[in-house]
C-alpha positions in Angstrom: 80.2 23.2 -82.6 76.9 22.5 -84.5 76.9 19.0 -83.2 77.4 20.1 -79.6 74.7 22.8 -80.0 72.3 20.2 -81.5 73.1 17.9 -78.5 72.2 20.7 -76.1 68.9 21.3 -77.9 68.0 17.6 -77.9 68.8 17.4 -74.2 66.7 20.4 -73.5 63.8 18.8 -75.4 64.1 15.7 -73.2 64.0 17.8 -70.0 61.0 19.8 -71.3 59.2 16.5 -72.1 59.8 15.3 -68.6 58.6 18.5 -66.9 54.9 17.6 -66.7 55.7 14.4 -64.7 57.9 16.4 -62.4 55.1 18.9 -61.8 52.8 16.2 -60.4 51.8 17.3 -56.9 51.9 14.8 -54.0 49.0 14.7 -51.6 49.8 13.0 -48.3 46.5 12.0 -46.6 46.7 10.7 -43.0 43.9 9.2 -40.9 43.7 7.2 -37.6 41.9 4.1 -38.8 42.6 1.2 -41.1 42.1 1.2 -44.9 39.0 -0.9 -44.6 37.4 1.5 -42.2 34.9 4.3 -43.0 37.9 6.7 -43.1 39.8 4.4 -45.5 36.7 4.1 -47.8 36.3 7.8 -47.8 40.0 8.5 -48.5 39.9 6.1 -51.5 36.7 7.6 -52.9 38.3 11.1 -52.5 41.5 10.1 -54.4 39.5 8.4 -57.2 37.2 11.4 -57.7 40.1 13.9 -57.7 42.0 11.7 -60.2 39.0 11.3 -62.4 38.6 15.1 -62.7 42.3 16.2 -62.8 44.0 13.3 -64.5 47.6 12.8 -63.3 48.0 16.2 -61.8 48.0 14.7 -58.2 49.4 11.6 -56.7 48.1 10.4 -53.4 50.0 8.7 -50.6 47.9 7.3 -47.9 49.0 7.0 -44.2 46.2 5.0 -42.5 46.3 3.6 -38.9 47.9 6.8 -37.5 50.9 6.4 -39.8 51.6 10.1 -39.4 50.9 10.2 -35.7 47.8 11.2 -33.7 45.1 13.4 -35.1 46.3 16.5 -33.4 49.8 16.0 -34.8 48.4 15.4 -38.3 46.3 18.6 -38.2 49.4 20.6 -37.0 51.2 19.1 -40.0 48.5 20.5 -42.2 49.0 23.9 -40.6 52.7 23.7 -41.3 52.1 22.5 -44.9 54.0 19.2 -44.4 50.8 17.2 -44.8 48.2 18.0 -47.4 45.0 16.3 -46.2 43.3 14.3 -43.4 40.1 12.7 -42.4 39.7 13.4 -38.7 37.2 13.0 -35.8 35.5 16.0 -34.3 37.2 15.4 -30.9 40.5 17.0 -31.9 38.9 19.7 -34.0 37.7 21.6 -31.0 41.3 22.4 -30.1 41.6 24.3 -33.3 38.1 25.7 -33.9 36.2 25.6 -30.5 32.8 26.0 -32.1 33.0 22.4 -33.6 32.5 21.2 -30.0 28.8 22.1 -30.1 28.1 19.0 -32.2 29.5 16.8 -29.5 26.9 17.8 -26.9 25.2 14.6 -25.6 21.7 13.9 -26.8 21.8 16.8 -29.2 20.6 15.0 -32.3 17.5 12.8 -32.7 18.9 10.5 -35.4 21.3 10.4 -38.4 19.0 12.2 -40.7 18.7 15.1 -38.3 22.5 15.3 -37.8 23.3 15.1 -41.5 20.8 17.9 -42.3 22.3 20.2 -39.7 25.9 19.6 -40.8 25.1 19.9 -44.5 23.1 23.1 -43.8 23.9 26.7 -42.9 25.1 25.9 -39.3 27.6 23.3 -40.6 28.8 25.5 -43.4 29.4 28.5 -41.1 31.6 26.4 -38.8 33.5 24.9 -41.7 34.4 28.4 -42.9 36.1 29.1 -39.6 39.0 26.7 -40.3 40.5 29.2 -42.7 41.4 31.4 -39.7 43.7 28.6 -38.3 45.6 27.6 -41.4 43.2 24.9 -42.5 40.5 24.5 -45.1 37.4 22.5 -44.2 36.1 20.7 -47.3 33.2 18.7 -45.9 31.6 17.1 -42.9 31.8 13.3 -42.8 30.6 11.1 -40.0 31.3 8.2 -37.7 27.8 7.7 -36.3 26.4 7.7 -32.8 28.8 6.8 -30.0 28.4 3.8 -27.7 30.2 2.7 -24.6 32.4 -0.5 -24.3 34.1 -1.7 -21.1 35.5 -4.7 -19.3 33.9 -4.1 -15.9 30.2 -4.5 -16.1 27.1 -4.1 -18.3 25.7 -0.5 -18.2 22.0 0.1 -17.7 21.8 3.0 -15.3 24.1 6.0 -14.5 25.2 4.1 -11.3 26.9 1.5 -13.6 29.4 4.1 -14.9 30.4 5.4 -11.4 34.2 5.4 -11.3 34.5 3.8 -14.7 37.9 4.7 -16.2 36.8 5.5 -19.7 38.9 6.8 -22.5 37.4 9.9 -24.1 38.7 12.0 -27.0 40.7 15.1 -26.1 37.4 16.9 -26.0 36.1 19.0 -23.1 32.5 18.5 -24.1 32.7 14.7 -23.7 34.8 15.0 -20.5 32.2 17.3 -18.9 29.4 14.8 -19.6 31.2 11.8 -18.2 32.3 13.8 -15.2 28.7 14.7 -14.5 27.8 11.0 -14.7 30.4 10.2 -12.0 32.8 8.3 -14.4 36.5 8.9 -14.5 37.0 10.3 -18.1 40.6 9.8 -19.3 41.5 11.8 -22.4 43.9 9.9 -24.6 45.1 10.0 -28.2 43.8 7.1 -30.3 47.1 5.3 -30.9 47.4 4.6 -27.1 43.9 3.2 -26.6 44.2 -0.5 -27.5 47.4 -1.1 -25.4 45.8 0.9 -22.5 42.7 -1.4 -22.6 44.9 -4.5 -22.8 47.0 -3.4 -19.8 44.0 -2.3 -17.7 45.1 1.4 -17.6 41.5 2.2 -18.6 38.3 0.1 -18.2 36.6 1.2 -21.4 36.1 3.7 -24.2 33.3 5.2 -26.3 33.1 5.2 -30.1 30.6 4.6 -32.9 30.0 1.1 -34.2 31.9 2.0 -37.3 35.1 2.3 -35.2 34.2 -0.5 -32.7 33.8 -3.0 -35.6 36.6 -1.9 -37.8 39.3 -1.9 -35.1 38.0 -5.1 -33.5 37.5 -3.7 -30.1 35.7 -6.9 -29.2 39.2 -8.4 -28.8 39.9 -6.2 -25.8 36.4 -5.3 -24.5 33.7 -7.6 -23.1 30.6 -5.3 -22.8 29.0 -3.1 -25.4 26.2 -0.7 -24.3 24.3 0.8 -27.2 23.9 4.2 -25.5 23.9 6.5 -28.6 24.8 9.3 -26.2 26.7 11.4 -28.7 26.6 11.8 -32.5 30.2 11.8 -33.8 30.9 13.8 -37.0 34.2 13.7 -38.9 35.8 16.1 -41.3 37.8 16.1 -44.5 40.4 18.8 -44.1 43.2 20.1 -46.3 46.1 22.4 -45.6 45.4 26.0 -46.3 48.8 26.6 -47.9 48.1 23.6 -50.2 44.5 24.9 -50.9 45.7 28.4 -51.7 48.1 26.9 -54.3 45.3 25.2 -56.3 43.7 26.7 -59.4 40.0 27.5 -59.3 39.3 24.4 -61.4 41.4 22.2 -59.0 39.6 23.6 -56.0 36.2 22.7 -57.6 37.5 19.2 -58.3 38.6 18.8 -54.6 35.2 20.0 -53.4 33.3 17.7 -55.6 35.6 14.8 -54.6 35.0 15.6 -50.9 31.3 15.4 -51.5 31.8 11.9 -53.0 34.0 10.9 -50.1 31.2 11.9 -47.6 28.7 9.8 -49.6 31.0 6.8 -49.3 31.7 7.3 -45.6 28.0 7.7 -44.7 27.2 4.6 -46.8 29.7 2.7 -44.7 28.2 4.0 -41.5 24.7 3.0 -42.6 25.9 -0.5 -43.4 27.6 -0.9 -40.0 24.6 0.5 -38.1 22.6 -2.3 -39.7 25.0 -5.2 -39.3 27.5 -4.1 -36.7 25.7 -5.3 -33.6 25.2 -8.8 -34.9 28.9 -8.9 -36.0 30.0 -8.0 -32.5 27.7 -10.5 -30.8 29.1 -13.2 -33.1 32.5 -12.2 -32.0 31.5 -12.8 -28.4 30.6 -9.3 -27.0 27.8 -9.0 -24.4 25.5 -6.4 -25.9 22.7 -4.4 -24.3 20.7 -1.4 -25.6 19.5 1.5 -23.5 15.7 2.0 -23.7 14.3 5.5 -24.2 13.6 5.6 -20.4 17.1 4.6 -19.6 18.5 7.3 -21.9 16.4 9.8 -20.2 18.0 8.9 -16.9 21.4 9.5 -18.3 20.3 12.8 -19.9 19.0 13.9 -16.5 22.2 12.9 -14.9 24.3 15.2 -17.1 21.8 18.2 -16.9 24.4 20.1 -14.9 26.8 20.0 -17.8 24.3 21.7 -20.1 24.7 25.0 -18.3 28.3 24.9 -19.2 27.5 24.1 -22.8 25.0 27.0 -23.0 27.7 29.3 -21.6 30.3 28.1 -24.1 28.3 27.9 -27.3 25.2 30.0 -26.6 21.8 28.6 -25.8 20.3 30.0 -29.1 22.8 27.9 -31.1 22.2 24.7 -29.1 18.4 25.2 -29.3 18.5 25.9 -33.0 20.3 22.5 -33.6 17.9 20.6 -31.3 14.8 22.1 -33.0 16.1 21.9 -36.6 13.6 20.4 -38.9 
């Protein structure tokens, strides 16, 4: 009897010793682009910073290249609690928190410095906080950079050059309204479908920042690149609210700090691509042209009718406060 009791005690000790390993929490993080993209760089920096601060409390499993599905599906997974984290473009976010769409208004930001200051400031923080109402927790604003147009039909220099152009846009009514006003044929489409649709001629072109155009090698399926800079494209680091609510205060602080480090890594990647990306794409064979200030003004004038809708949706005061932010 004593031998059997001692055996039970020893077995209990073994189970107790194993408990900390079993208590390790898995963090599934999904994103649309490859590991060597700005999303992948940010996800890696995020994991490293969390691990540095929390030890082995969390183990990360990455699902790049839409490994968990399209962005909308991943965000819905966060709401359900089946996915813990994502880095996601702003295009899909407006389906969950409509106010995020204000940042997608064409020609809203002067440059990267202006955009980053707005997102990191009071306006950006107020919109981040709204994600709690839809089962999500917005950790930080990242970025993709300014969006440019690629296509297989012709070079673009005037609004007439986009007339009838079948161009993939994100599932974002702000972008669609702008391209409709230009006379294009905007075609909303989830990212995993884009490359094959370009190859098959279902669409003529798409619009994305250089960080995306370079990392996914769109030069392999697109001939023309127009540096239009028509829209600044933020991104966001999101976590599931059920997951967030289960963290201790110390863990929450670690995740917030890690998110800040991920944003630094992401913006550093964007800065590098903005400097070198055009030459890279030219070397790969793309025909590249850049819109002058006068040409951009023509496009801005062409979409002036869309601005009335933007003012109605987001409020003229908010739009003007972003435009005039110093």
